[in-house]
VODO-346730 format. One record per residue (C-alpha): residue number from 1; x, y, z; residue in three letters. Coordinates in Angstrom, 1 decimal. Each point is the difference from the previous one (the first is absolute). Layout:
<sites>
<site pos="NUM" c1="X" c2="Y" c3="Z" code="ala"/>
...
</sites>
This chain:
<sites>
<site pos="1" c1="-9.4" c2="22.8" c3="22.8" code="met"/>
<site pos="2" c1="-3.1" c2="-0.6" c3="-2.1" code="leu"/>
<site pos="3" c1="-3.2" c2="-0.2" c3="1.8" code="val"/>
<site pos="4" c1="-3.2" c2="-1.3" c3="-1.7" code="his"/>
<site pos="5" c1="-1.7" c2="1.5" c3="-1.8" code="pro"/>
<site pos="6" c1="3.0" c2="2.1" c3="-1.2" code="asn"/>
<site pos="7" c1="-0.7" c2="1.5" c3="-3.4" code="leu"/>
<site pos="8" c1="3.7" c2="0.5" c3="-0.6" code="gly"/>
<site pos="9" c1="0.4" c2="-3.8" c3="-0.1" code="phe"/>
<site pos="10" c1="-2.1" c2="-0.3" c3="-3.1" code="phe"/>
<site pos="11" c1="1.9" c2="2.8" c3="-1.8" code="his"/>
<site pos="12" c1="3.3" c2="-1.6" c3="0.9" code="ala"/>
<site pos="13" c1="-1.1" c2="-3.4" c3="-1.1" code="ala"/>
<site pos="14" c1="-1.3" c2="1.3" c3="-3.3" code="ala"/>
<site pos="15" c1="3.2" c2="2.0" c3="-0.6" code="asp"/>
<site pos="16" c1="2.2" c2="-3.1" c3="0.8" code="thr"/>
<site pos="17" c1="-1.6" c2="-2.1" c3="-2.6" code="val"/>
<site pos="18" c1="-0.4" c2="2.8" c3="-2.5" code="gly"/>
<site pos="19" c1="-3.8" c2="-0.1" c3="-0.1" code="met"/>
<site pos="20" c1="-2.3" c2="3.0" c3="-0.1" code="pro"/>
<site pos="21" c1="-2.0" c2="0.1" c3="3.2" code="leu"/>
<site pos="22" c1="-3.4" c2="0.1" c3="-1.8" code="pro"/>
<site pos="23" c1="0.9" c2="-3.4" c3="-1.6" code="asp"/>
<site pos="24" c1="0.8" c2="-1.6" c3="3.4" code="ala"/>
<site pos="25" c1="-2.2" c2="-2.2" c3="2.2" code="trp"/>
<site pos="26" c1="0.0" c2="-0.3" c3="3.7" code="gly"/>
<site pos="27" c1="0.0" c2="-3.5" c3="1.3" code="ile"/>
<site pos="28" c1="-0.3" c2="-1.0" c3="3.7" code="gly"/>
<site pos="29" c1="-1.7" c2="-2.0" c3="2.6" code="asp"/>
<site pos="30" c1="-1.2" c2="2.9" c3="2.2" code="ser"/>
<site pos="31" c1="-2.6" c2="2.4" c3="-1.2" code="pro"/>
<site pos="32" c1="1.3" c2="2.7" c3="2.3" code="tyr"/>
<site pos="33" c1="3.8" c2="-0.6" c3="0.1" code="ala"/>
<site pos="34" c1="0.5" c2="-0.9" c3="-3.6" code="asp"/>
<site pos="35" c1="-2.9" c2="1.1" c3="-2.2" code="asn"/>
<site pos="36" c1="-1.0" c2="3.3" c3="1.5" code="ser"/>
<site pos="37" c1="3.2" c2="1.8" c3="-1.1" code="gly"/>
<site pos="38" c1="-0.5" c2="-1.4" c3="-3.6" code="ala"/>
<site pos="39" c1="-3.6" c2="1.1" c3="0.0" code="ile"/>
<site pos="40" c1="1.0" c2="3.5" c3="1.2" code="ala"/>
<site pos="41" c1="2.2" c2="0.3" c3="-3.1" code="leu"/>
<site pos="42" c1="-2.7" c2="-1.3" c3="-2.3" code="gly"/>
<site pos="43" c1="1.6" c2="-3.3" c3="-0.7" code="leu"/>
<site pos="44" c1="-1.9" c2="-3.2" c3="-0.6" code="arg"/>
<site pos="45" c1="0.4" c2="-2.5" c3="2.8" code="thr"/>
<site pos="46" c1="-0.1" c2="-3.8" c3="0.6" code="val"/>
<site pos="47" c1="-0.5" c2="-1.5" c3="3.4" code="arg"/>
<site pos="48" c1="1.7" c2="-3.3" c3="0.6" code="val"/>
<site pos="49" c1="-1.9" c2="-1.9" c3="2.7" code="ser"/>
<site pos="50" c1="2.0" c2="-2.3" c3="2.1" code="lys"/>
<site pos="51" c1="-3.0" c2="-2.1" c3="1.1" code="gly"/>
<site pos="52" c1="-1.7" c2="3.0" c3="1.6" code="gln"/>
<site pos="53" c1="-3.3" c2="1.5" c3="-1.0" code="pro"/>
</sites>
């Protein structure tokens, strides 16, 4: 079971699509659950707001 922020998730996703992790972006709607793991790995991030500030 993967629990956010699980850094292994980012490695697995990058491996699955054949992308070097440094070229990947983290995209999510939660700064903690989605973006904190990406930031911990040094990835660029995009927050998708679903009508929330």
